[in-house]
Structures are given as C-alpha cells and as structure tokens.
C-alpha positions in Angstrom: -100.9 24.8 76.3 -102.7 27.8 76.2 -102.1 30.9 74.1 -104.9 33.4 74.2 -105.4 36.8 75.3 -109.3 37.0 75.5 -111.7 34.3 75.7 -114.7 33.7 73.7 -117.7 35.5 75.5 -119.9 33.3 77.9 -117.2 30.8 77.9 -117.2 28.9 81.5 -114.0 28.1 83.4 -112.6 24.5 82.7 -114.7 22.0 84.8 -115.7 18.3 84.6 -119.2 19.7 83.9 -118.4 21.3 80.6 -119.3 19.5 77.7 -117.6 21.5 74.7 -114.0 22.7 74.3 -113.5 25.7 71.9 -109.9 24.9 70.6 -108.2 27.7 68.5 -105.7 26.5 66.0 -103.8 29.4 64.3 -102.2 27.9 61.3 -102.1 29.1 57.6 -98.6 28.1 56.5 -99.9 26.2 53.4 -102.1 29.1 52.4 -101.4 29.4 48.6 -103.2 32.7 47.9 -104.1 35.1 50.7 -102.7 34.1 54.0 -104.0 35.8 57.4 -106.3 32.9 58.5 -104.1 32.1 61.5 -105.5 35.5 63.0 -109.0 34.4 62.8 -109.3 32.4 66.4 -108.2 35.6 68.3 -110.2 38.1 66.2 -113.5 35.7 66.4 -112.9 36.1 70.5 -112.0 39.8 70.3 -115.2 40.5 68.5 -117.5 38.0 70.1 -119.2 40.3 72.6 -120.7 42.2 69.5 -123.3 39.7 69.0 -126.1 38.4 71.5 -125.7 35.3 73.6 -129.3 34.2 72.4 -129.9 32.2 69.2 -133.7 33.0 68.2 -132.9 30.3 65.5 -132.8 27.6 68.3 -134.4 29.4 71.1 -131.3 28.7 73.2 -128.8 31.0 75.0 -125.1 30.8 75.0 -124.8 31.8 78.5 -126.6 28.3 79.6 -124.1 26.4 77.3 -121.5 24.4 79.1 -118.6 25.0 77.0 -115.3 26.3 77.8 -112.7 28.1 75.8 -109.3 25.8 75.8 -107.4 28.7 74.2 -105.0 28.2 71.0 -102.9 25.0 70.9 -99.9 26.5 69.4 -99.0 30.4 69.2 -99.2 32.3 65.7 -95.8 31.9 64.7 -96.0 28.1 64.1 -95.4 27.5 60.2 -94.3 23.5 60.7 -97.1 21.4 60.0 -95.7 18.2 61.5 -95.1 20.3 64.9 -98.8 21.6 64.7 -100.0 18.0 63.9 -98.6 16.4 66.8 -99.6 19.4 69.2 -103.3 19.1 68.0 -103.4 15.7 68.2 -102.2 15.4 71.9 -104.8 18.5 72.5 -107.8 17.0 71.0 -107.4 13.6 72.4 -107.1 14.9 75.8 -110.5 16.7 75.4 -112.3 13.5 74.0 -110.9 11.3 77.0 -112.3 13.8 79.2 -115.7 13.4 77.5 -115.7 16.6 75.8 -116.6 17.4 72.1 -114.3 19.8 70.3 -115.3 22.9 68.1 -112.0 23.8 66.5 -111.4 27.2 65.0 -108.9 27.5 62.3 -106.7 28.9 60.7 -106.4 27.3 57.0 -108.4 23.9 56.3 -105.3 21.5 56.7 -106.0 21.9 60.6 -109.0 19.8 60.3 -106.7 16.7 59.3 -104.9 16.2 62.7 -108.6 16.9 64.4 -110.1 14.5 62.5 -107.4 11.9 62.8 -108.0 12.2 66.8 -111.6 11.7 66.4 -111.3 8.8 64.3 -109.4 7.1 67.1 -112.4 7.7 69.2 -114.9 7.0 66.6 -113.7 4.3 64.5 -117.1 4.4 62.4 -116.7 8.5 62.1 -118.4 9.9 58.9 -117.2 13.6 57.9 -119.5 16.1 56.4 -117.7 18.8 54.3 -119.1 22.2 53.2 -116.7 24.2 51.3 -116.4 26.1 47.9 -113.4 23.8 47.0 -113.2 20.1 46.9 -110.0 19.8 48.5 -109.3 16.6 47.0 -106.0 16.9 45.3 -103.4 14.4 45.9 -100.8 17.1 45.9 -100.6 20.9 45.6 -97.7 22.7 45.0 -95.5 19.7 45.6 -97.1 19.1 48.8 -98.9 16.4 50.2 -100.2 18.3 53.1 -101.9 21.3 52.0 -105.3 23.1 52.3 -105.9 21.9 49.0 -105.5 18.4 49.9 -106.7 17.8 53.4 -110.1 16.2 52.5 -108.2 13.9 50.4 -105.9 12.8 53.4 -108.8 12.4 55.7 -110.7 10.1 53.1 -107.5 7.9 53.2 -108.1 7.3 56.8 -111.8 7.0 56.8 -112.7 5.8 53.2 -114.1 8.0 50.6 -117.6 6.8 51.3 -117.3 8.2 54.8 -117.0 11.6 53.2 -120.1 13.8 52.4 -119.5 17.0 50.4 -121.7 20.1 49.8 -121.4 23.4 48.0 -118.4 22.5 46.3 -118.2 24.8 43.2 -114.2 24.8 42.3 -111.8 22.2 41.6 -109.8 20.2 38.9 -111.3 17.8 36.7 -109.6 15.0 38.6 -111.2 16.2 41.8 -114.7 16.4 40.6 -114.1 12.8 39.1 -112.9 11.7 42.6 -116.0 13.0 44.2 -118.3 11.7 41.7 -117.0 8.4 42.3 -117.2 8.4 46.2 -120.9 8.7 45.7 -121.6 11.3 48.5 -120.5 14.4 46.3 -123.3 17.0 46.2 -121.4 20.3 44.4 -122.8 24.0 43.8 -125.5 24.1 46.5 -126.7 23.0 49.9 -129.7 21.5 48.1 -132.4 20.8 51.1 -133.4 17.2 49.6 -129.9 16.1 49.5 -129.2 17.3 53.2 -132.3 16.0 54.3 -131.6 12.5 52.6 -128.1 12.6 54.5 -129.5 13.6 57.6 -131.8 10.2 57.5 -129.0 8.1 56.2 -126.6 9.2 59.0 -129.0 9.0 61.8 -127.2 7.3 65.0 -123.8 7.5 63.4 -121.0 9.7 64.8 -120.3 12.6 62.4 -117.7 15.3 62.4 -118.6 18.8 60.4 -115.8 20.6 58.7 -117.1 24.1 57.4 -115.0 26.1 55.3 -116.6 29.6 55.4 -115.5 30.2 51.9 -119.0 28.1 51.2 -120.6 31.5 51.8 -120.7 33.4 48.6 -118.1 36.5 48.7 -120.8 38.9 48.2 -121.7 38.2 52.0 -118.4 36.9 53.2 -115.4 38.6 51.7 -113.0 37.9 54.5 -111.6 34.7 53.2 -108.5 33.6 51.6 -109.7 32.3 48.5 -113.0 33.6 47.5 -115.2 31.9 45.3 -118.2 33.5 43.3 -121.6 31.5 43.3 -121.6 30.7 47.1 -124.5 30.1 49.3 -126.2 32.7 51.3 -125.9 32.8 55.4 -129.6 31.7 55.8 -129.0 28.6 53.6 -125.9 27.8 55.5 -127.6 28.2 59.0 -130.7 26.0 58.0 -128.5 23.7 56.8 -126.6 23.4 60.3 -129.7 23.5 62.2 -130.6 20.3 60.1 -127.1 18.6 60.8 -127.8 19.5 64.4 -130.4 16.3 64.4 -127.4 14.1 63.8 -124.9 12.7 66.4 -122.6 15.6 66.0 -119.5 14.6 67.8 -117.3 17.4 66.8 -116.5 20.3 64.3 -114.3 22.7 62.9 -114.7 26.6 61.3 -111.9 27.4 59.2 -110.6 29.9 56.5 -111.8 33.3 58.0 -109.2 35.8 57.0 -110.0 39.0 59.2 -107.7 41.3 57.1 -109.6 41.0 54.1 -112.9 42.5 55.3 -112.2 46.0 57.0 -115.9 46.0 57.7 -115.8 42.9 60.1 -119.0 41.6 58.5 -117.2 38.4 57.6 -116.1 38.1 61.3 -119.4 38.6 63.0 -120.8 36.2 60.5 -118.3 33.6 61.7 -119.0 34.4 65.3 -122.8 33.7 64.8 -122.0 30.6 63.2 -119.7 29.6 66.1 -122.5 30.3 68.5 -124.8 28.1 66.6 -122.4 25.3 66.4 -121.6 25.4 70.1 -125.5 25.4 70.9 -125.9 22.4 68.5 -122.8 20.6 70.1 -124.0 21.0 73.8 -126.5 18.4 73.6 
C-alpha cells in the first residue's frame, strides 16, 4: 500500500539488495496543541533535493546507500489509531522479514508504538533510545491511553522500563519525572556526552531502536514542531549524539514531530532532511 507523490532523493527502486526502507506514517490525530505533523513525510521528500547527498560528518554518500522509499503506509486523511496501528504493523513486519531496517517518518510520536511493537516481535531483547523534549510517560492524556504524550509509557509496558533510555527530556509532570528516575536510564535536560558514551558501552551488541522527536532541538533552531519547548539542544549536539549511537547495533529508527506549517523558512524541514540523511547512512551498515 503506497501513498506518495515523490520519493526521497537518491532512493533506489525496491530490490532484494536494499538494506533500509524509508516509510512515511502521516498521522497526527492525537496532537493536542498544534497539529500538522502528518504533512511532514511528503514535505521532507519534496525538499530532499535541497541538500547534498554527501555527508561530510560520516564521509559517506547517500547515492551509495542501499535504501528504498517505501512510500506512506496510509493516506493523509487517516485519524483512527486502531486502523493505523494495524497497517503500520503489517508494513513494518513485511520489511523486517525481508531483512531490511526501517526508518519511519512521522507524523506525531504515537506512530512509534506500532513500529516498536513490530520490532519487539523480531528482536525480543530490543532496547529503545528516546530523544525528546517531553517524557511521553503519562499513563493517559486527555482521557486517552494512546496518545503522543503516552507513547513511551506504552512502549515501556511491552519492553520493560529498564529497556528504555531517555535523553534531553525537559518537560513533563511530576509523576513522569518520578517514573523516569525509577527506571534508572533517565538523562534529562541535555545530551550529556559522558552519559551517551556510557550507554553506548552498555548496549554494545544489543539490538537498539532509536526514536527521535525533533522537539529535542531548541526551538530557536527548530521552530517547526507541534509542541516547542525552550531550552533544547543544538543541531551539532544532536548530530554528534547520533554518530555515537551509530556505534551500536541500530536495527531501526523513527523521526517524528516535524510540523512544516510552523516554519515558513523551511529551515526546520531542511534540518529534518539532514538528520534523515545521517540516519539512513548509519542504518545502512
């Protein structure tokens, strides 16, 4: 099932030799402040030719990366999470069975739940690294158990809280921060290099899924998001952290919460595209 008007640049035609599948999940039905992240996957594709294929950070070129653009799993009108959850699970499972890694483009953060669920079935010992401004550990939000604000809590119920590693969190309820502190792998407010390096050493050889909420970035450099939060990290801090996580057995990832409409300069979109490029190159190992 493919809903797409344009492919991400440098994507190859689907074949047995591609190792990474880029998958759009345009869903933002539980967004509680500013919706619009459902437009991000296609916006990222549309502007992707605006950057160079070469990464000077990794000395690799996207033109040599064995990835395919699998399109969007649903169309832009989807607003039922149960329907989305089933469709995403089927699509991600299909790619994993074909021996590919998945880089999912949200959409709001709730899209990470069905992606991670499919990954746990493939990797029962999966660990999740979560980069975000918000803890997303609420048990429910606005009366909903399934929300962008509860997604990491739901994932922790599948994996176990000890399998979740959270960085950059600077907003949440008292209960969320208490939950995070009790879970033992909670590194709020920054991407502390020493903490990142310690986690890289701890998780060597273990399968890791990375979920990147772009609002971990400071809104001064990334205003195009649904719930901007002052006090975030810089692009270079985030990039260096991703390169360190590239030393892990990274089996999949997602990038969520770009809302193109809130940054008319499109700097946020270009930033997201550069991060997509770097993650595609990291996953293509």
